[in-house]
DODREN-870625 format. One record per residue (C-alpha): x, y, z; chain; residue in one letter. Coordinates in steps of 0.02 Angstrom, whole numbers, plus 50000, padded with zeros to 5 digits. Each point is the difference from the previous one (the first is absolute). Layout:
X | Y | Z | A | A
...
***
This chain:
48556 | 50034 | 52153 | A | V
50061 | 50002 | 49817 | A | I
50182 | 49963 | 49958 | A | S
49995 | 50066 | 49824 | A | C
50177 | 50073 | 50016 | A | P
50055 | 49818 | 49997 | A | C
49933 | 49984 | 49823 | A | A
50088 | 50161 | 49949 | A | M
50160 | 49933 | 50076 | A | G
49985 | 49842 | 49895 | A | L
49955 | 50091 | 49839 | A | A
50176 | 50034 | 49938 | A | T
50115 | 49864 | 50073 | A | P
49882 | 49857 | 49954 | A | T
49988 | 50055 | 49817 | A | A
50188 | 50031 | 49992 | A | V
50041 | 49828 | 50071 | A | M
49885 | 49914 | 49876 | A | V
50067 | 50105 | 49855 | A | G
50182 | 49963 | 50043 | A | I
49957 | 49816 | 50026 | A | G
49919 | 49985 | 49829 | A | R
50148 | 50089 | 49920 | A | A
50124 | 49881 | 50083 | A | A
49899 | 49850 | 49940 | A | K
50017 | 50067 | 49822 | A | N
50188 | 50027 | 50013 | A | G
49997 | 50185 | 50047 | A | I
50085 | 50053 | 50161 | A | L
49938 | 50166 | 50070 | A | I
50093 | 50085 | 50141 | A | K
49875 | 50091 | 50111 | A | G
49820 | 50054 | 49983 | A | G
50046 | 50178 | 49954 | A | N
50076 | 49934 | 49838 | A | T
49829 | 49937 | 49944 | A | L
49924 | 50173 | 50021 | A | E
50143 | 50089 | 49913 | A | L
50001 | 49880 | 49852 | A | F
49811 | 50012 | 49983 | A | A
50014 | 50189 | 49985 | A | K
50150 | 50004 | 49883 | A | T
49988 | 50119 | 49851 | A | K
50166 | 49959 | 49917 | A | N
50097 | 49839 | 49976 | A | I
50182 | 50005 | 49946 | A | V
50085 | 49848 | 49924 | A | F
50184 | 49964 | 49984 | A | D
50047 | 49919 | 49835 | A | K
50133 | 49867 | 50019 | A | T
49943 | 49848 | 50099 | A | G
49830 | 50079 | 50033 | A | T
49906 | 50023 | 49837 | A | L
50129 | 49890 | 49915 | A | T
50060 | 49829 | 50057 | A | T
50174 | 50059 | 50047 | A | G
50072 | 49849 | 49911 | A | E
50111 | 50073 | 49866 | A | F
50083 | 49927 | 49848 | A | E
50158 | 50069 | 49923 | A | I
49964 | 50049 | 49821 | A | K
50174 | 50060 | 49960 | A | N
50168 | 50049 | 50077 | A | I
50095 | 50123 | 49890 | A | S
50185 | 50038 | 50031 | A | P
50056 | 50178 | 49963 | A | V
50158 | 50039 | 49902 | A | N
50050 | 49818 | 49982 | A | G
49997 | 49958 | 50186 | A | Y
50021 | 49813 | 50030 | A | D
49826 | 49921 | 50012 | A | I
50052 | 49864 | 50123 | A | D
50082 | 50124 | 50118 | A | K
49846 | 50109 | 49984 | A | L
49887 | 49857 | 50052 | A | K
50112 | 49958 | 50148 | A | N
49992 | 50180 | 50064 | A | I
49811 | 50011 | 49977 | A | I
49973 | 49833 | 50088 | A | Y
50115 | 50045 | 50145 | A | S
49918 | 50170 | 50027 | A | L
49820 | 49939 | 49990 | A | E
50032 | 49863 | 50128 | A | L
50006 | 50138 | 50131 | A | H
49827 | 50071 | 49966 | A | S
49828 | 49939 | 50053 | A | S
49911 | 50097 | 49862 | A | H
49894 | 49886 | 49889 | A | P
50097 | 50054 | 49845 | A | I
50166 | 49960 | 50082 | A | A
49939 | 49832 | 50065 | A | V
49937 | 49949 | 49827 | A | S
50160 | 50056 | 49912 | A | I
50116 | 49912 | 50122 | A | S
49895 | 49842 | 49985 | A | K
50005 | 50008 | 49809 | A | A
50190 | 50022 | 49998 | A | L
50038 | 49872 | 50136 | A | S
50041 | 49863 | 49874 | A | T
50106 | 50103 | 49880 | A | T
50088 | 50130 | 50108 | A | A
50135 | 49988 | 50132 | A | T
49996 | 50096 | 50163 | A | K
50142 | 50123 | 50024 | A | I
50055 | 50073 | 50166 | A | N
49921 | 50169 | 50037 | A | L
50011 | 50109 | 50154 | A | N
49933 | 50167 | 50065 | A | T
49830 | 49950 | 49932 | A | I
49864 | 50131 | 50014 | A | T
49818 | 49988 | 49944 | A | E
49943 | 50172 | 49944 | A | I
49812 | 50001 | 50025 | A | K
49906 | 50038 | 49841 | A | G
50159 | 50000 | 49894 | A | L
50099 | 49839 | 50012 | A | G
50155 | 49916 | 50073 | A | I
50176 | 50067 | 50018 | A | E
50156 | 49899 | 50045 | A | A
50189 | 49989 | 49979 | A | K
50108 | 49854 | 49946 | A | D
50170 | 49950 | 50070 | A | D
50088 | 50112 | 49873 | A | F
49909 | 50158 | 50055 | A | G
49881 | 50010 | 49853 | A | N
49828 | 50069 | 50042 | A | T
49848 | 49921 | 49919 | A | Y
49820 | 50059 | 49999 | A | K
49846 | 49915 | 49930 | A | I
49827 | 50076 | 49994 | A | G
49890 | 50125 | 49909 | A | S
50062 | 50136 | 49883 | A | N
50022 | 50114 | 50150 | A | K
50151 | 49908 | 50068 | A | I
50121 | 50095 | 49888 | A | S
50009 | 50158 | 49897 | A | T
50089 | 49900 | 49864 | A | S
49835 | 49921 | 49946 | A | I
49921 | 50083 | 49850 | A | V
49898 | 49860 | 49920 | A | D
49845 | 49979 | 50110 | A | L
49921 | 49857 | 49902 | A | S
50065 | 49860 | 50113 | A | H
49937 | 49939 | 50169 | A | N
50165 | 49985 | 50095 | A | L
50176 | 50065 | 49980 | A | Y
50170 | 49944 | 50064 | A | L
50141 | 50126 | 50023 | A | V
50182 | 49974 | 50047 | A | E
50087 | 50150 | 50078 | A | N
49858 | 50111 | 49936 | A | E
50021 | 49933 | 49822 | A | K
49857 | 49905 | 49919 | A | L
50051 | 49821 | 49959 | A | I
49834 | 49910 | 49975 | A | G
49812 | 50012 | 49976 | A | C
49869 | 49874 | 50054 | A | I
49825 | 49977 | 49928 | A | D
49873 | 49902 | 50103 | A | I
49817 | 49958 | 49985 | A | Q
49867 | 49973 | 50132 | A | D
49829 | 49920 | 49993 | A | K
49838 | 50084 | 50050 | A | L
49903 | 49915 | 50140 | A | R
49845 | 49910 | 49937 | A | D
49881 | 50095 | 50115 | A | S
50079 | 50173 | 49977 | A | A
49879 | 50065 | 49868 | A | K
49847 | 49937 | 50093 | A | E
50059 | 50076 | 50165 | A | T
50035 | 50172 | 49925 | A | I
49833 | 49997 | 49907 | A | A
49908 | 49958 | 50163 | A | N
50077 | 50146 | 50095 | A | F
49968 | 50117 | 49854 | A | N
49817 | 49946 | 49998 | A | S
49985 | 50051 | 50184 | A | K
50066 | 50175 | 49958 | A | N
50160 | 49967 | 50096 | A | I
50143 | 50089 | 49912 | A | T
50139 | 49879 | 49950 | A | T
50183 | 50048 | 49988 | A | Y
50157 | 49914 | 49938 | A | L
50156 | 50056 | 50094 | A | L
50161 | 49917 | 49944 | A | S
50187 | 50014 | 49999 | A | G
50003 | 49929 | 49824 | A | D
50023 | 50111 | 49847 | A | T
49862 | 50119 | 49951 | A | Q
49981 | 49909 | 49834 | A | V
49972 | 49830 | 50083 | A | K
49886 | 50076 | 50132 | A | T
49893 | 50087 | 49870 | A | K
49988 | 49840 | 49897 | A | E
49935 | 49899 | 50147 | A | L
49883 | 50139 | 50060 | A | A
49918 | 50015 | 49829 | A | E
49982 | 49811 | 49990 | A | N
49909 | 49997 | 50168 | A | L
49902 | 50162 | 49972 | A | H
50087 | 50091 | 50143 | A | I
49991 | 50186 | 49958 | A | K
50121 | 50058 | 50135 | A | N
50176 | 49931 | 49984 | A | Y
50172 | 50056 | 50058 | A | F
50162 | 49915 | 49951 | A | G
50183 | 50017 | 50050 | A | E
49956 | 50040 | 50181 | A | H
50123 | 49967 | 50140 | A | T
49931 | 49945 | 50171 | A | P
50009 | 50180 | 50062 | A | Q
49910 | 50064 | 49845 | A | Q
49867 | 49867 | 50027 | A | K
49972 | 50068 | 50176 | A | L
49984 | 50177 | 49932 | A | N
49877 | 49945 | 49867 | A | K
49901 | 49901 | 50130 | A | L
49986 | 50155 | 50109 | A | D
49932 | 50094 | 49849 | A | E
49872 | 49864 | 49961 | A | I
49942 | 49989 | 50182 | A | K
49941 | 50181 | 49991 | A | K
49855 | 49942 | 49891 | A | S
49940 | 49869 | 50125 | A | G
50038 | 49833 | 50083 | A | G
50140 | 49911 | 49910 | A | T
50051 | 49817 | 49991 | A | T
50172 | 49941 | 49941 | A | M
50032 | 49827 | 49928 | A | V
50180 | 49939 | 49989 | A | G
50115 | 49855 | 50039 | A | D
50182 | 50056 | 49998 | A | G
50125 | 50080 | 50118 | A | V
49982 | 50162 | 49902 | A | N
49812 | 50001 | 50032 | A | D
50007 | 49983 | 50189 | A | S
50011 | 50188 | 50040 | A | P
49850 | 50033 | 49887 | A | A
49902 | 49855 | 50077 | A | L
50027 | 50078 | 50171 | A | T
49956 | 50176 | 49945 | A | Q
49838 | 49954 | 49910 | A | A
49837 | 49994 | 50097 | A | D
49996 | 49814 | 49960 | A | V
50149 | 49898 | 49940 | A | G
49972 | 49834 | 49910 | A | I
50133 | 49870 | 49966 | A | S
50011 | 49814 | 49959 | A | F
50049 | 49842 | 50091 | A | G
50146 | 49973 | 49882 | A | G
50065 | 50178 | 50016 | A | A
50155 | 50056 | 50095 | A | T
49986 | 49993 | 50190 | A | Q
50015 | 50188 | 50018 | A | I
49855 | 50026 | 49878 | A | A
49892 | 49875 | 50096 | A | I
50040 | 50085 | 50165 | A | Q
49962 | 50172 | 49927 | A | S
49830 | 49950 | 49931 | A | A
49833 | 49999 | 50091 | A | Q
49926 | 49871 | 49880 | A | I
50094 | 49847 | 49937 | A | V
49935 | 49895 | 49855 | A | I
50061 | 49823 | 50028 | A | L
49969 | 49947 | 49819 | A | A
50138 | 50103 | 49919 | A | S
49939 | 49967 | 49824 | A | N
49818 | 50053 | 50028 | A | D
49976 | 50187 | 49987 | A | L
49812 | 49976 | 50005 | A | H
50017 | 49969 | 50188 | A | K
50039 | 50186 | 50019 | A | I
49831 | 50046 | 49927 | A | Y
49918 | 49864 | 50105 | A | E
50080 | 50077 | 50155 | A | A
49928 | 50169 | 49951 | A | H
49825 | 49930 | 49978 | A | L
50013 | 49911 | 50168 | A | L
50058 | 50161 | 50082 | A | S
49850 | 50093 | 49930 | A | K
49882 | 49860 | 50056 | A | A
50075 | 50003 | 50175 | A | T
49983 | 50189 | 50014 | A | L
49820 | 49989 | 49940 | A | K
49963 | 49867 | 50130 | A | T
50075 | 50109 | 50139 | A | I
49887 | 50144 | 49947 | A | K
49849 | 49885 | 49998 | A | Q
50041 | 49934 | 50173 | A | N
50018 | 50175 | 50070 | A | L
49837 | 50054 | 49918 | A | F
49902 | 49857 | 50079 | A | W
50083 | 50028 | 50169 | A | A
49958 | 50186 | 50000 | A | F
49827 | 49967 | 49930 | A | F
49971 | 49878 | 50141 | A | Y
50057 | 50132 | 50124 | A | N
49882 | 50130 | 49933 | A | I
49849 | 49885 | 50009 | A | I
50035 | 49893 | 50153 | A | A
50078 | 50117 | 50128 | A | I
49852 | 50122 | 50009 | A | P
49883 | 49852 | 50026 | A | F
50110 | 49933 | 50138 | A | A
50015 | 50172 | 50080 | A | A
49810 | 50020 | 50002 | A | L
49976 | 49830 | 50079 | A | G
49920 | 49915 | 49850 | A | F
50132 | 49863 | 49996 | A | L
50011 | 49874 | 50141 | A | S
50172 | 49937 | 50054 | A | P
49963 | 49836 | 49910 | A | M
49962 | 50089 | 49835 | A | L
50150 | 50112 | 50026 | A | G
50114 | 49849 | 50018 | A | A
49925 | 49920 | 49844 | A | L
50020 | 50161 | 49904 | A | S
50181 | 50014 | 50053 | A | M
50036 | 49824 | 49938 | A | A
49905 | 50030 | 49838 | A | F
50104 | 50155 | 49959 | A | S
50160 | 49902 | 50021 | A | D
49933 | 49859 | 49891 | A | V
49959 | 50123 | 49860 | A | I
50175 | 50074 | 50002 | A | V
50090 | 49833 | 50008 | A | I
49885 | 49919 | 49872 | A | G
50022 | 50143 | 49877 | A | N
50189 | 49988 | 50022 | A | S
50000 | 49813 | 49970 | A | L
49914 | 50028 | 49833 | A | L
50169 | 50067 | 49940 | A | L
50059 | 49820 | 49992 | A | K
49885 | 49961 | 49854 | A | T
49954 | 50172 | 49931 | A | K
50027 | 50017 | 49812 | A | K
50132 | 50130 | 49960 | A | L
49963 | 50120 | 49858 | A | N
***
């Protein structure tokens, strides 16, 4: 009697368990074995810009009042609005202004995904802060953020962000594996192009709202398996829609919940490439296990059926097939990833 189906039954789950275990040991949380297979087969990888390829820790370069608007009042409004957003830009700005600005009372506060924040003060004035799309009164598109009062532009904000140390290396690694890289951002087209060219990303799309990101993701998915990397509230729909969503331990909770892979070291983009290599190694191990299990079937079962294998040899053969599958899977713990 030969229990080779036992070896085939162990071929996939054993490799998956070892692969996920090695990933967790290296600070990579993978939700489900199917994620490993999908990430191993990915053809496209799409990166968000702010907080993903960049640090998400912004510095205010300049705050420019428009038409003589009071600079102190301008700072107070900006500070009070940005306190109500979890976006990395808003968090950095409110932190930077916390020592120089005073919080004013705002109500009817609404976060417009992909655009900015809208609120009213006690006097009925409506304020909006965000990209150039928040108001038709904005003509000069050279700034990062704009503040409008009752649909009238009253201030412009220039900020700067820092590129993550491992960003160039990570993009270069994926490009070397013939995986198409994309930059999909809500930032201006000028800023998006500048970063894409710096990182050698040929495909870049700026000024995209969350809905436009979903539409673009659908378009990209037509060319093959697609992975999305992001960390903000605005990225969560795209993380869910992609074949594989990747986020970071320091990201917003909704982004973490939407992702299938979570990188615990938020500042190490290289872990994403490491997760890809581990996924490929796990899938390769599964295929090897299945090959040896089927090969064993083809050779051993006819011998058993013809009576050339005694029950003792059959039992030993059964155990040996399981040992091969488990042993090959355990090699994943130390296998060099390349």
